C-alpha positions as CSV (number, residue, x, y, z in Angstrom):
1,M,0.0,0.0,0.0
2,Q,1.4,3.3,-1.0
3,A,1.0,6.4,1.2
4,S,-1.3,7.9,-1.4
5,A,-3.5,4.8,-1.0
6,L,-4.4,5.7,2.5
7,P,-7.8,7.3,1.8
8,V,-8.5,10.9,2.5
9,Y,-12.2,11.7,2.9
10,S,-14.2,14.9,2.6
11,I,-17.6,15.5,4.1
12,G,-18.9,14.3,0.7
13,I,-18.6,10.8,2.1
14,F,-21.9,11.4,3.9
15,G,-23.7,12.0,0.6
16,D,-23.6,15.8,0.6
17,E,-20.8,16.5,-1.9
18,G,-19.7,20.2,-1.8
19,K,-21.2,20.7,1.7
20,Q,-19.0,22.0,4.5
21,F,-21.3,20.9,7.5
22,W,-23.0,17.6,8.2
23,M,-24.7,16.1,11.2
24,G,-26.2,12.7,11.8
25,G,-27.1,10.1,14.4
26,L,-24.6,7.6,15.7
27,G,-26.9,4.6,15.4
28,G,-26.0,2.4,12.5
29,F,-23.1,4.7,11.6
30,A,-20.5,1.9,11.4
31,D,-22.8,-0.1,9.1
32,K,-23.5,2.8,6.8
33,L,-19.9,3.8,6.4
34,P,-17.7,0.7,6.9
35,T,-14.8,2.5,5.2
36,L,-14.4,4.6,8.3
37,G,-13.6,1.4,10.2
38,H,-10.3,1.2,8.4
39,P,-7.4,3.7,8.8
40,H,-8.0,6.9,6.9
41,R,-7.4,10.6,6.9
42,Q,-10.1,13.3,6.6
43,N,-9.9,17.0,5.6
44,F,-12.6,18.1,8.1
45,Y,-13.2,18.2,11.8
46,M,-15.4,15.5,13.3
47,I,-17.0,15.7,16.8
48,M,-18.5,12.4,18.1
49,L,-20.9,13.1,20.9
50,I,-21.5,9.7,22.3
51,E,-24.3,8.9,24.7
52,T,-23.6,5.2,24.8
53,A,-21.4,2.9,22.5
54,F,-19.2,-0.1,22.7
55,G,-16.0,-0.5,20.7
56,E,-13.1,1.8,20.2
57,V,-11.9,4.8,18.2
58,L,-8.3,5.2,17.1
59,V,-7.0,8.7,16.7
60,D,-3.4,8.6,15.5
61,K,-1.6,6.5,18.1
62,Q,-4.2,6.8,20.8
63,R,-6.9,4.1,21.2
64,I,-10.1,5.3,23.0
65,P,-12.0,2.4,24.4
66,L,-15.8,2.8,24.6
67,N,-17.7,0.8,27.2
68,Y,-21.1,2.5,27.1
69,N,-19.7,5.6,28.6
70,A,-20.7,9.2,27.5
71,T,-17.8,10.7,25.7
72,A,-16.9,13.4,23.2
73,I,-14.2,12.5,20.7
74,I,-12.6,15.1,18.5
75,I,-10.9,14.0,15.2
76,K,-8.9,16.8,13.6
77,P,-8.1,17.2,9.9
78,D,-5.1,15.1,8.7
79,C,-5.2,12.8,11.7
80,I,-5.3,9.1,11.0
81,S,-8.4,7.6,12.5
82,C,-10.4,4.3,12.6
83,I,-13.9,4.1,14.0
84,A,-15.1,0.7,15.3
85,I,-18.3,0.9,17.3
86,N,-21.5,-1.2,17.7
87,S,-24.5,-0.6,15.5
88,E,-26.7,0.2,18.6
89,A,-24.5,3.2,19.6
90,K,-26.4,6.3,20.5
91,G,-25.4,9.9,20.0
92,Y,-24.5,12.3,17.2
93,I,-21.7,13.1,14.9
94,I,-20.9,16.7,13.8
95,C,-18.6,17.3,10.9
96,F,-17.4,20.7,9.6
97,T,-14.6,22.3,7.6
98,E,-12.6,25.1,8.8
99,Q,-14.0,27.2,6.0
100,F,-17.6,26.6,7.2
101,F,-16.8,28.0,10.6
102,L,-14.7,30.9,9.3
103,L,-17.4,32.2,7.0
104,R,-18.8,33.9,10.0
105,Y,-16.1,34.1,12.6
106,N,-12.6,35.6,12.6
107,A,-10.0,33.7,10.7
108,N,-8.1,32.9,13.8
109,I,-10.9,32.0,16.2
110,L,-10.6,28.3,15.9
111,N,-7.1,28.7,17.4
112,Q,-8.6,29.7,20.7
113,F,-10.1,26.2,21.4
114,S,-7.6,24.1,23.2
115,L,-9.3,20.9,22.3
116,L,-8.6,21.6,18.6
117,K,-4.9,22.0,19.1
118,R,-2.5,19.5,17.6
119,E,-1.4,18.1,20.9
120,A,-4.8,18.0,22.6
121,V,-6.1,14.8,24.0
122,P,-8.9,13.8,21.6
123,H,-11.6,12.8,24.0
124,I,-13.6,14.4,26.9
125,D,-15.7,12.7,29.5
126,L,-19.4,13.7,29.2
127,T,-20.8,11.5,32.0
128,D,-22.1,14.3,34.1
129,Q,-23.4,16.4,31.1
130,S,-26.0,14.1,29.5
131,I,-29.1,16.3,30.0
132,H,-27.4,19.5,29.1
133,W,-25.9,18.0,26.0
134,H,-29.0,16.3,24.8
135,E,-30.9,19.6,24.7
136,L,-28.2,21.5,23.0
137,I,-27.4,18.8,20.4
138,S,-31.1,18.2,19.7
139,L,-31.6,21.9,18.8
140,C,-28.6,21.8,16.5
141,Y,-29.7,18.6,14.8
142,G,-33.2,20.0,14.3
143,E,-31.8,23.0,12.6
144,F,-29.7,20.9,10.3
145,T,-32.5,18.5,9.3
146,L,-35.2,21.1,8.8
147,G,-33.2,23.1,6.3
148,R,-34.9,26.5,7.0
149,S,-33.7,29.8,5.7
150,E,-30.4,31.0,7.2
151,A,-29.8,27.5,8.6
152,E,-26.1,27.7,8.0
153,T,-25.8,30.9,10.0
154,V,-27.7,29.3,12.9
155,L,-25.7,26.1,12.7
156,R,-22.4,28.2,13.0
157,S,-23.8,29.7,16.1
158,Y,-24.7,26.3,17.6
159,L,-21.3,25.0,16.6
160,N,-19.6,27.9,18.3
161,I,-21.5,27.2,21.5
162,I,-20.8,23.5,21.3
163,L,-17.0,24.2,20.9
164,F,-17.0,26.6,23.8
165,E,-18.9,24.1,26.0
166,L,-16.5,21.3,25.1
167,D,-13.5,23.6,25.8
168,R,-14.9,24.4,29.2
169,L,-15.0,20.7,30.0
170,Y,-11.4,20.4,28.6
171,H,-10.5,23.2,31.1
172,P,-12.3,22.1,34.2
173,S,-10.9,25.1,36.1
174,G,-13.6,27.1,34.5
175,F,-11.7,29.7,32.6
176,L,-9.7,30.0,29.4
177,K,-6.6,32.0,28.9
178,S,-6.8,34.6,26.1
179,K,-4.3,34.1,23.4
180,N,-1.4,36.6,23.3
181,I,0.7,37.7,20.3
182,K,3.4,35.2,21.0
183,Q,0.9,32.3,21.1
184,E,-0.6,33.5,17.9
185,K,2.9,33.4,16.3
186,I,3.4,29.9,17.6
187,H,0.1,28.8,16.0
188,Q,1.1,30.4,12.7
189,F,4.5,28.7,12.9
190,E,2.9,25.3,13.5
191,T,0.5,25.8,10.6
192,L,3.4,26.6,8.4
193,I,5.2,23.5,9.6
194,D,2.2,21.4,8.6
195,R,2.4,22.8,5.1
196,H,6.1,22.8,4.5
197,F,7.9,20.2,6.7
198,T,8.6,17.7,4.0
199,M,10.4,20.4,1.9
200,N,11.8,22.7,4.6
201,K,13.2,21.6,7.9
202,M,15.2,24.6,8.9
203,P,13.8,27.2,11.4
204,S,15.3,30.0,9.4
205,H,12.8,29.3,6.5
206,Y,9.8,29.6,8.8
207,A,11.3,32.7,10.5
208,D,11.4,34.4,7.1
209,L,7.8,33.5,6.4
210,L,6.8,34.9,9.7
211,N,8.9,38.1,9.3
212,L,10.8,37.2,12.4
213,S,14.5,36.7,13.1
214,P,15.5,33.0,13.7
215,N,16.7,34.0,17.2
216,Y,13.4,35.6,18.1
217,L,11.4,32.7,16.7
218,N,13.5,30.4,18.8
219,K,13.0,32.6,21.9
220,I,9.2,32.6,21.7
221,C,9.1,28.9,21.0
222,R,11.1,28.3,24.2
223,S,8.9,30.7,26.2
224,E,5.6,29.4,25.0
225,T,6.2,25.7,24.5
226,G,9.5,24.9,26.3
227,Q,11.0,23.6,23.1
228,T,13.2,25.1,20.4
229,A,11.8,25.9,16.9
230,G,13.9,23.1,15.5
231,A,12.5,20.7,18.1
232,L,8.9,21.6,17.0
233,I,9.8,20.9,13.4
234,R,11.4,17.6,14.2
235,K,8.4,16.6,16.4
236,R,6.1,17.1,13.4
237,I,8.3,15.1,11.1
238,I,8.4,12.2,13.6
239,V,4.6,12.2,14.0
240,E,4.2,11.9,10.2
241,A,6.9,9.2,10.1
242,Q,5.2,7.2,12.7
243,R,1.9,7.5,10.9
244,L,3.4,6.2,7.7
245,L,5.2,3.4,9.4
246,Q,2.1,2.3,11.3
247,Y,-0.6,2.6,8.7
248,T,1.1,2.0,5.3
249,N,3.4,-0.7,3.8
250,L,5.9,1.8,2.6
251,S,9.5,0.6,3.1
252,V,11.6,2.7,5.5
253,N,13.4,4.1,2.5
254,E,10.1,5.1,0.9
255,V,9.0,6.8,4.2
256,A,12.2,8.7,4.2
257,N,11.6,9.9,0.6
258,E,8.0,10.9,1.5
259,L,9.4,13.1,4.3
260,G,11.9,14.7,2.0
261,Y,15.1,13.0,3.3
262,E,17.7,12.4,0.6
263,S,19.7,10.1,3.0
264,L,18.1,7.0,4.5
265,S,20.8,6.8,7.2
266,Y,20.2,10.4,8.3
267,F,16.5,9.7,8.6
268,V,17.1,6.5,10.6
269,T,19.5,8.3,12.9
270,S,17.2,11.2,13.4
271,F,14.2,8.9,14.1
272,K,16.1,6.9,16.6
273,K,17.4,10.0,18.3
274,Q,13.8,11.3,18.7
275,T,12.1,8.1,19.7
276,G,14.7,5.8,21.0
277,Q,13.9,3.2,18.3
278,T,14.8,2.6,14.7
279,P,11.9,2.9,12.2
280,E,11.9,-0.9,11.9
281,Q,11.7,-1.4,15.6
282,F,8.8,1.1,15.9
283,R,6.9,-0.7,13.1
284,N,7.4,-4.2,14.5
285,K,6.7,-3.4,18.2
C-alpha cells in the first residue's frame, strides 16, 4: 500500500458533496460507512458526541475504548483515525470544515479552542453532562434537518456554543486564557510546519515566512512551548513518520523519501534520536 492509497475523505462521504457541514445520528453509523472502520485521513473536523457505545476509536496512536460511557471524541483534519463501534450506539456526529466556521467568525478564532490544538487529548468525558448536551445537540440537529432559511448561520452559532462548552470541559478550572501575540505566532508557525515540513526543515525558513529573526522565533518557542523551533519541526516530522510506518506498507526508504530525506541513514539516525527506536523497531513493536 502506498501512502497515497491511505484514503483521505471529505464531508462528501456522507452524501452531501460540496457541503461544509454535516450532522447525523450515531446509530448504524458503522454499518452505513464501513470504510471509516479502516485507517484513513479526513480533511474536516469530526466531533463524536457519544451517549452510549461499545467498541473503540483510534486517533493517530491513541486508542479510545468505549464501554457504554458518555464521551466526546474530536478528530482533527489530517489525523489518521479508525472508528469501530457497535450498531446500537447512541449519540450524534458533527462534521465541519474550517472554511464553514470561518465564513462567519474571525480567521483565527478556531485557534482559541484548546481541544482543537494539535497536541490536545482527543476525548472528553461527558458522563455528568448528559441532560445539558441532549438539549443542545437536539436543537442543532433539528436546525440541520429542517433546512430552514439562514440555517447555516444558525448552525455556525450552535457549533460555536458546542465548541465553547467542550472547551470548558477540557478546562475544568472554568476559565480559558486569552491568546497573546506570542501564542498566535506559535500557532502560525505550527500551521506553516504542517504545510512545508517535507520540503523545509530549517527554522530560518519559517522565521522568514513569519517576518521574524531566527533567534526571536526560537525565543518565543522556548517561552511558550518549552521547546526550540527546531524541536517543534522535528516533532512534526516524527509524527508523520510514525503514521506512515504504522498505517502503510511503505518501506523505511520510501517513508524517508515521502518526508523529504535524501539520505536514508540520516532519517534512521534522526528517528532513533527522537524516539529511542529505529523505524523498523517502531513498526514491529
